[in-house]
N, C-alpha and C positions, 0 to 999 in steps of 0.2 A: 562740604563744598570748599574750593579755594577761593580765599579772600582775595579779590581782585586788586585791593589797596595794599597786599602784602609785599614787602620788599625782599628781594633775593640777592644773595652774594654773588652766585654764580648762575647763569643761564646756559644750558647746553643746548645748542642748536646743531642741526645737520650741516656738514661742510661741504660748499658746492665748487670753490675755486680750487685751481689746480695748486697754487702756494697759498694756503690758508694757516699761517702760524701766527700764534699769539705769544710775542715775547714777553709781554707783562706777566702772562699766565706762567711761563716758565720761571719768572723771578719770584712770583707767588708761591710757586711750589718748591722753592729752594731746599726747604727743610726735608722734603720728600727725596729730593736729589741727593742729600748728604746722608740720609737714612740710606738709600740704595747704595751709597759708596761704602758705607760701613758694612752692610751685608755682603758685597762683593768681596771685599777684603777677609771677612770672617769666612766665609764660604770657600774662599780658595784655600786657606790653610788650616781648615778644621780637620781634627783627626789625623793631622801629619806628624810625623816624628821630630822634624826641626823646624817646623813653623813657618814664620816669616824669614827665618835664615836662607831659605830657599832663593829670595830676591837677590840674594848675593851669590849664592852658591852657583845657580845656574849660568849667570853671565860670566863667572870667573872660570868655571870649567869649560865653557864654549870658547873663551878667549885662548885658554891655554891649548885647546884642541887645535883652533886657527893656528897658534903660534908654531906647533910643532908640525903640522901637516903643511899648511901653506907658506909659512916663513921657514921651517926648517927643511922638509923633505923636498917640497916643491920648488922653494928658493924664490918665491915671488917677491919682486921689490916692493919696499914701503916707504919710499920716498925718502931714505936715509934717516927714518925715525925707528926709535926701538920697536920691534915686532910686536912684542906683548902691549906696549902702550897703543900702537897703530890699531891693532885689531880689537882691542877694548873700545876705543873710540868709536868704531864703526858698530860694534855689537850692541853698544848701550842704545844707540840711536836706532838701530833696526829692531831691536826688542820691543822698545817704546812703540814703534810704528805697527810693528806686526801683531803684538800683542792686542792692542786697541782695535786694529781691523779685524782680526779673527773673532774677540768677543763681540764686537758690536754687529757682526755680520749675523749674530745669531739672536737677535732682539727680539723679534717676532715669534720665533720657534720656541725660545726658552722661557718666554714671559708670556705665553698665550693663555694660561689659566689665570694669571693675574689681571691680564687686560680684559679677559671675559668677565671679571667680577666688579670692577671698580673703575671709574673714570678718573684719568689724571693725564697731563701731556705726555705723550708717548717718548719724546725725546729726552725726557728725564732719564731714561735707562740708559742710552749711549753715552748721554753726558757724564752719568755717574762711573760708567765703565772706564772713560777718558781719565776722571779724576783718580780712578784707583790705579790705573796704569802710570799715570804721572807720579804718583807717590812712589811706586815701584823705581821708576826711573831716576828720582831725586836720590833715593837711598844708593841705587847703583852708582850715580852721578858723584856722590860724596866719596866713595872708594876709589873711583877714578880719580878723583882730585888729589887723593892719598898718593897714588902711583905717579900721577903726573909730577907732585911735588919732589918725590923721591929721584925721578929721573932728570928733572929740571935742576936739581941742586948738584948733579954730578958735575965734576970738572970737564971743560969742552963738551958738553951735552949739546945735541942737535936740536933740542927742543926750547924752542923760544915763543911762548904764548903771544899772542896779539890781542892785546887789552881792548883795542877798540873794536875789533870783531868779537870778541867776549861779550860786550855790552849788549849784543843783539840776540844773546842766548834764550831770553823769554820769548821773543818773537820767532825764533826758530822752533822752538817748544810748540808754540801755539800753532804754527804752519804745520808741523807734523801731526798734531793732535786734529786739527781741521781736516787736513788729507785723509789720515785713517779713519775718521768719522764718515767723511764724505763717501768712501769707497764701501765702509762697512755698512751704511744704511742702505746704498744702493743694493748691496747683496742681499740684505735682510729683506728688503722690499720684494725683490725678485723670487727669493725662497720660498715666500708664501705660496706661490704658484709653481715653481719650478723646484722641487724640494732637493733634487740631486746636486744643485748648484752649492749647497752646504757642504757637500762631501769633496768637492774640489778646491774649497779655500785654502785648505792645509798645505795641498799640493802646488796650487798657484803661488801663494806666498813663498814657499821654499823656492820655486823656480824664479821669481821675482827677485830673491836675495841675490842669486847669482847674476842677475842683470844689473845689480847696484853695486858699487865699490865697497863692500863690506869685508870680503876675504882677499881683495886686492886695490891696488890703487887706480884711480881713474886715469893717471898719467900712462899707465901701462896701454889702456885702450888708445889713447891718444897718440902714442908712440907707434903702435902696431896697425891700428885702424884708423888713421886721421880723417879719412873719408866719410866715416860713420860716426865722428864725434857729436855732429848736430843731432842725428837720431838718438843717439845716447843719452844726451843731455835733456831729451824730452821727458825721461824717466824723472818725475819729480823729486824722487827721493835721492837721485844723484847729487844733485848742488846741495841738497841739505846735509848729507853726511861730509861732503868734501868742504862745505863751509865750517862745520864743527870740527874737522881736523884742522883746517887752517887756523881757526880761532885759537885752539887750546894747544895744538903741537908746533904750529908755524909752517905748515907745509905750504909752498910757495906755488905749486902747479894748478892751484885752483883760480879761475878768473870769476870775477863777481859778475859779469854781463849775463851768465846764464841763471842768475837768481830769479830775475824778472819772469822768465818762461816758467820756472817752477812755480813761483807764487800766483802766475796766472792759471796754470792747470790746476793748481790747488783749490783755487776759488772757482773754476769753472766746475771741477768735480763735486765740491761741495753744494753748489747751488743745484746742480743734477740731483744730487742726493736729497736734498731737502724737497725737491719737486716731486720725486718718486715717494718718498716717505709720506709726506703731505696726502699724497694721491691714494697710496695703499691702505694706510692706516682707517681710511674710513669703511673699508670693505673686507679687511683681511680676515676677520672672524667667520666670513662665508666660506674661504679656501684654505685657510690654515689647518 
């Protein structure tokens, strides 16, 4: 029989509230989050020929294609900036966002066997995914800085970094991670019941990229469709990428008053994601 005076470290009770998150518990399981982070990185590059080098190869090849197709053949303007640097700035930001969203949207599906065997805060999984993608971004970012330095030191270079805006880079990365996690856990929660949503994620993210100034400049939209610019800026990734380009390249077409809209949308999406995630994790084993 159980001793009534026995002290327990953790007591698991059924969750009844819509938003029933224990952030202290997330901190207590930080070692598990780091372990999952290491697992994600190892699994991604296990049994590959080039291994972690793909972190660099993929954005470089994509940037090269964008430079040739959109900058060379299509002749899209790049706000007076070198095409390669312009596209690389947008590409590494978008890669961080899309990878984090895509991977976190599969949280319940890919980890159902683990979730069914042992208890731990389920949010540890998407957080570990965000950390993995952040590491990938930082490696790509270092290479971006190398190219930025090369172009900035050229005589009469149009590249003029804005160091006041660069100081906000950590907050910009945090917002991108929060936005991608929010959307990712919303999709992950819904796919426990509607499995075909998982098949639409890749297609939807690809379409979203063309609605974001990754392969073109937002100033092009402002010039050709000025009446739609308010609607266009409702896309929270648009101000993020434009802010990043303005900070590191010195693009002057970006207006800071669009950032509060992006931040507000990000917070709303993240709170909605937490609500759905908290609700679904109680019963997802019955439907997954």
